[in-house]
C-alpha positions in Angstrom: 42.3 -179.7 -32.9 45.6 -180.8 -31.4 46.4 -179.1 -28.1 50.0 -178.8 -26.9 50.8 -179.3 -23.2 51.5 -176.2 -21.1 54.9 -177.8 -20.3 55.9 -177.7 -24.0 54.5 -174.3 -24.6 56.4 -172.9 -21.7 59.8 -173.9 -23.2 61.9 -170.9 -24.0 61.9 -169.5 -27.5 65.7 -169.3 -28.0 67.1 -166.5 -30.1 70.1 -168.7 -31.1 67.8 -170.8 -33.3 66.5 -167.8 -35.2 69.9 -166.1 -35.6 71.7 -169.2 -36.8 68.9 -169.9 -39.3 69.5 -166.5 -40.7 73.3 -167.2 -40.8 72.7 -170.4 -42.7 70.3 -168.9 -45.2 72.6 -165.9 -45.9 76.2 -167.1 -46.8 77.6 -163.6 -46.6 77.1 -163.7 -42.9 80.0 -165.0 -40.8 78.8 -167.0 -37.8 80.5 -166.9 -34.5 77.6 -168.9 -33.0 78.7 -172.5 -33.5 78.5 -174.8 -30.4 80.4 -177.6 -32.1 83.9 -178.2 -33.5 84.5 -177.0 -37.0 86.8 -180.0 -37.4 85.7 -183.3 -39.0 86.0 -186.5 -37.1 89.5 -188.0 -37.2 90.4 -189.9 -40.4 90.7 -193.1 -38.4 87.1 -192.8 -37.3 85.9 -192.2 -40.8 87.8 -195.2 -42.1 86.6 -197.4 -39.3 83.0 -196.4 -40.1 83.4 -198.0 -43.5 84.9 -201.2 -42.0 82.0 -201.8 -39.6 79.1 -200.7 -41.7 77.9 -204.3 -42.1 77.9 -205.0 -38.4 75.7 -202.3 -36.9 72.1 -203.0 -37.8 71.0 -204.4 -34.5 70.2 -202.9 -31.1 72.8 -202.6 -28.4 72.0 -203.3 -24.7 70.3 -200.3 -23.1 73.3 -199.8 -20.8 75.8 -199.9 -23.6 78.0 -202.5 -25.4 80.4 -204.3 -23.2 83.6 -203.4 -25.1 82.5 -199.7 -25.1 81.9 -199.7 -21.4 85.2 -201.4 -20.7 87.0 -198.7 -22.8 85.1 -196.0 -20.8 86.2 -197.6 -17.5 89.8 -197.5 -18.5 89.5 -193.9 -19.7 87.8 -192.7 -16.5 90.5 -194.3 -14.4 93.4 -192.9 -16.4 92.1 -189.5 -17.3 89.6 -188.6 -14.6 90.8 -190.6 -11.6 87.3 -192.1 -11.3 86.9 -195.8 -10.4 83.8 -197.3 -11.9 82.5 -200.7 -13.0 80.3 -201.7 -15.9 77.1 -201.4 -13.9 77.9 -197.7 -13.2 78.1 -196.8 -16.9 75.2 -196.0 -19.3 75.8 -195.1 -22.9 73.4 -192.6 -24.3 72.6 -190.5 -27.4 74.9 -187.7 -26.4 75.4 -186.5 -22.8 72.2 -184.4 -23.2 70.1 -187.6 -23.2 72.1 -188.8 -20.2 71.2 -185.6 -18.3 67.6 -185.9 -19.3 67.3 -189.5 -18.1 69.1 -188.7 -14.9 66.7 -185.8 -14.2 63.8 -188.1 -14.7 65.3 -190.5 -12.2 66.3 -188.0 -9.5 63.7 -185.3 -9.5 60.1 -185.5 -8.6 57.6 -182.7 -9.2 58.5 -179.4 -7.4 61.9 -180.8 -6.1 64.7 -178.4 -6.6 67.9 -178.5 -8.7 70.5 -175.7 -8.4 71.8 -174.4 -11.7 74.6 -172.1 -12.7 73.4 -168.8 -14.3 74.6 -168.0 -17.0 74.6 -171.6 -18.0 74.1 -173.9 -21.0 70.8 -173.0 -22.6 69.4 -176.6 -22.5 69.8 -177.0 -18.7 66.7 -175.1 -17.6 64.2 -176.6 -20.1 65.5 -180.1 -19.4 64.4 -179.9 -15.8 61.3 -177.9 -16.4 60.1 -180.7 -18.6 59.8 -182.8 -15.5 58.1 -180.1 -13.5 61.1 -179.8 -11.2 61.9 -176.5 -9.6 65.2 -175.1 -10.9 66.9 -172.4 -8.8 69.8 -170.3 -10.1 73.3 -169.8 -8.7 74.4 -166.5 -10.1 77.9 -166.4 -11.6 79.7 -163.1 -11.8 82.1 -161.7 -14.4 84.3 -160.1 -11.6 85.2 -163.6 -10.4 85.7 -165.1 -13.8 82.2 -166.8 -13.6 83.3 -169.3 -11.0 80.8 -170.7 -8.5 80.9 -169.2 -5.0 80.2 -172.1 -2.6 78.6 -169.6 -0.1 76.0 -168.8 -2.8 75.1 -172.5 -3.0 74.6 -172.7 0.7 72.2 -169.8 0.6 70.0 -171.4 -2.1 69.6 -174.9 -0.4 66.2 -175.8 0.9 66.8 -178.7 3.3 63.5 -180.4 2.3 63.3 -179.6 -1.4 66.8 -179.3 -2.9 67.9 -182.7 -4.3 70.5 -181.9 -7.1 73.3 -179.5 -7.8 74.5 -179.1 -11.4 78.0 -177.9 -12.2 79.5 -177.5 -15.7 83.3 -177.4 -16.0 84.7 -176.4 -18.4 81.7 -174.1 -18.8 79.5 -173.2 -21.7 79.2 -170.2 -22.2 81.7 -168.7 -20.0 84.8 -170.9 -20.4 85.4 -171.1 -16.7 87.1 -174.2 -15.2 86.4 -174.9 -11.6 89.5 -175.1 -9.3 90.1 -178.1 -7.0 89.6 -175.9 -4.0 86.1 -174.9 -5.1 85.2 -178.4 -6.1 86.3 -179.7 -2.6 84.0 -177.1 -1.0 81.2 -178.1 -3.3 81.8 -181.7 -2.4 81.6 -180.9 1.3 78.3 -179.1 0.8 76.8 -182.0 -1.2 77.7 -184.5 1.5 76.4 -182.3 4.3 73.1 -181.7 2.6 72.8 -185.2 0.9 72.7 -183.6 -2.6 73.4 -185.5 -5.8 75.8 -183.6 -8.1 75.3 -183.6 -11.8 78.7 -182.8 -13.3 78.6 -181.9 -17.0 82.1 -182.3 -18.3 81.5 -182.2 -22.1 84.5 -179.9 -22.7 86.8 -181.8 -20.3 89.8 -181.9 -22.7 89.4 -178.5 -24.3 91.5 -176.5 -21.8 94.3 -173.9 -22.1 97.5 -172.7 -20.5 98.3 -174.5 -17.2 94.6 -175.1 -16.4 93.7 -178.5 -15.1 90.4 -180.2 -15.4 89.4 -182.1 -12.3 86.3 -184.4 -12.1 84.5 -183.8 -8.8 83.6 -187.6 -8.9 87.3 -188.3 -8.3 87.4 -186.5 -4.9 87.4 -188.5 -1.7 84.0 -189.8 -0.6 82.2 -188.6 -3.8 81.7 -191.9 -5.5 78.1 -192.2 -4.3 77.2 -188.6 -4.7 78.1 -187.7 -8.3 76.8 -188.5 -11.8 79.5 -187.5 -14.3 78.4 -186.7 -17.9 80.7 -187.1 -20.8 80.3 -186.6 -24.6 82.2 -187.4 -27.8 80.7 -184.4 -29.5 83.3 -181.8 -28.5 86.4 -183.7 -27.6 86.3 -186.1 -30.6 84.4 -183.8 -33.0 81.6 -186.5 -33.3 78.5 -184.3 -32.7 76.5 -186.0 -35.4 77.2 -189.5 -34.0 75.2 -188.6 -31.0 77.2 -190.4 -28.4 77.8 -189.8 -24.7 77.6 -191.5 -21.3 77.0 -191.1 -17.6 79.1 -192.6 -14.8 76.9 -192.7 -11.7 76.3 -194.5 -8.4 74.9 -198.0 -9.0 71.3 -197.2 -8.0 71.1 -194.2 -10.3 72.9 -195.9 -13.2 70.4 -198.8 -12.9 67.5 -196.4 -13.0 68.9 -194.5 -16.0 69.4 -197.8 -17.8 65.8 -198.9 -17.2 64.4 -195.5 -18.2 66.6 -195.5 -21.4 64.4 -198.4 -22.7 61.5 -195.9 -22.8 63.4 -193.1 -24.6 65.8 -194.3 -27.4 66.3 -197.9 -26.1 70.0 -197.6 -26.7 72.8 -195.4 -28.1 73.4 -196.2 -31.8 75.4 -199.4 -32.2 77.6 -197.9 -34.9 78.4 -194.8 -32.7 79.3 -197.0 -29.7 81.7 -199.1 -31.9 83.3 -195.8 -33.2 83.4 -194.4 -29.6 85.4 -197.5 -28.6 87.8 -196.8 -31.5 88.1 -193.1 -30.5 88.9 -194.0 -26.8 91.6 -196.5 -27.9 93.1 -193.8 -30.2 94.0 -191.6 -27.3 94.2 -187.8 -27.3 96.4 -186.9 -30.2 93.6 -185.6 -32.4 91.9 -183.5 -29.6 95.3 -182.0 -28.8 95.6 -180.9 -32.4 92.2 -179.3 -32.2 92.9 -177.6 -28.9 96.2 -176.1 -30.3 94.2 -174.4 -33.1 91.4 -173.3 -30.7 94.1 -171.7 -28.5 95.6 -169.8 -31.5 92.1 -168.4 -32.2 91.4 -167.7 -28.6 94.6 -165.6 -28.3 93.6 -163.6 -31.3 89.9 -163.1 -30.6 89.7 -162.3 -26.9 92.2 -159.4 -26.9 90.5 -157.9 -29.9 87.1 -158.1 -28.3 88.5 -156.3 -25.3 90.1 -153.6 -27.5 86.7 -152.9 -29.1 85.2 -152.3 -25.6 83.6 -155.7 -25.2 84.9 -156.8 -21.9 85.7 -160.5 -22.2 87.6 -162.6 -19.6 90.1 -165.0 -21.2 88.4 -168.4 -21.1 90.3 -171.3 -19.5 88.3 -173.9 -21.4 85.7 -174.7 -24.1 85.8 -172.5 -27.2 83.8 -169.4 -26.4 84.3 -165.8 -25.3 81.5 -164.4 -23.2 81.7 -160.7 -23.8 80.0 -157.8 -21.9 78.4 -155.5 -24.5 76.6 -153.1 -22.1 79.0 -150.3 -23.2 77.0 -150.4 -26.4 73.7 -152.1 -25.6 72.0 -153.6 -22.5 69.7 -155.8 -24.5 71.8 -158.7 -25.9 69.1 -159.7 -28.4 68.9 -156.2 -29.8 72.7 -156.0 -30.1 72.9 -159.4 -31.9 70.1 -158.5 -34.3 71.8 -155.2 -35.2 75.2 -156.9 -35.6 73.8 -159.6 -38.0 72.0 -156.9 -40.1 74.7 -154.3 -40.2 78.0 -156.1 -39.7 76.9 -159.5 -41.2 78.2 -161.3 -38.1 76.2 -163.7 -36.1 76.7 -164.6 -32.4 74.5 -165.7 -29.5 72.7 -163.3 -27.2 73.6 -163.8 -23.5 69.9 -163.9 -22.5 69.7 -167.4 -24.0 71.9 -168.6 -21.2 69.7 -167.3 -18.4 68.9 -163.9 -16.8 72.5 -163.3 -15.6 73.6 -163.6 -19.2 71.7 -160.5 -20.3 74.0 -157.7 -21.5 76.5 -160.3 -22.8 77.1 -162.1 -26.1 78.7 -165.5 -26.7 81.3 -165.5 -29.4 82.5 -168.9 -30.6 86.0 -169.5 -31.9 85.1 -172.9 -33.3 85.3 -171.1 -36.7 88.1 -170.8 -39.2 90.9 -168.4 -38.1 90.7 -166.2 -41.1 86.9 -166.0 -40.9 87.2 -164.9 -37.2 89.6 -162.2 -38.3 87.2 -161.0 -41.0 84.3 -161.1 -38.6 86.2 -159.0 -36.0 87.1 -156.4 -38.6 83.5 -156.1 -39.5 82.5 -155.8 -35.8 85.1 -153.1 -35.2 83.7 -151.0 -38.0 80.1 -151.7 -36.8 80.9 -150.8 -33.2 82.6 -147.6 -34.2 79.3 -146.4 -35.6 77.0 -148.1 -33.1 73.8 -146.3 -32.2 
């Protein structure tokens, strides 16, 4: 009889998987759950796929293809104000693999990593897989879910705390950290010799006059920050599984070496297409963001009108709404909504204890479908028991 490790059995049983499975199996249900763009990859990417199909059957170097890393270096300098060389870049199968490998390289058993809560549902299990000791930094709705640097200071154990993770723009809250807060976080990391994992998967999906700033660009942070980027959200290339980390030389070398024992390398075809995407610039992502913004401006006010308190997100494509006026248990709320309103969304408890009482509503869904879903929700909430 096969026995499964305690580590694996302790992984959370996420409600999102069950609810989205129901949504797929029942076409009458409108899903506001997607964590990926509803746009296809750009036409140029699709055409380029056909052109290079005969050149992609071999492994790439574990750190990434030279031309891909060179394109990343130019992009980091121009868009993130980060100076890096080829030995600081590792191409991976999405930024999630980069985060996994970096965790393996930075955290020994029982060492601590500080995580935002609520935060992306994969953060906590990633670090628990390595028997690290995650500790939560609670984010509050009243402050727009921004990190309070004083809360970080209170959580630091001088002997055990090794890593601080930040996510800006944030999934699920849509918060974008200000330069002032990033500077305070930078000072804390230097003072306490912490490595910062900066997840910036939604870096280009921002609204209004909000500016995304990479903490790795701040003075003195080059040797303290691992910056994680992805092509999934900003280039609508989720299925290509492509991301990368820009890190201090010592960490990048360790990640590259560890990569050999996971997937060996990011897919050759994806790296070649990633190079193409970087050379194309931001025209396509701006088109997507304009449409996300149109949906955002329609969805968020309507959620608030229904009694679901939802701060206007500054980035990403989610509204994180407080449903406690109707139901304190977010799972129970979502199950009722999917059964009675035929609308699926993600219960906040999936994003950590501080997410309870909230629901994540994605606007990476067709505008008219969102309108229809909101109409159903309005009728559903009017009769909610």
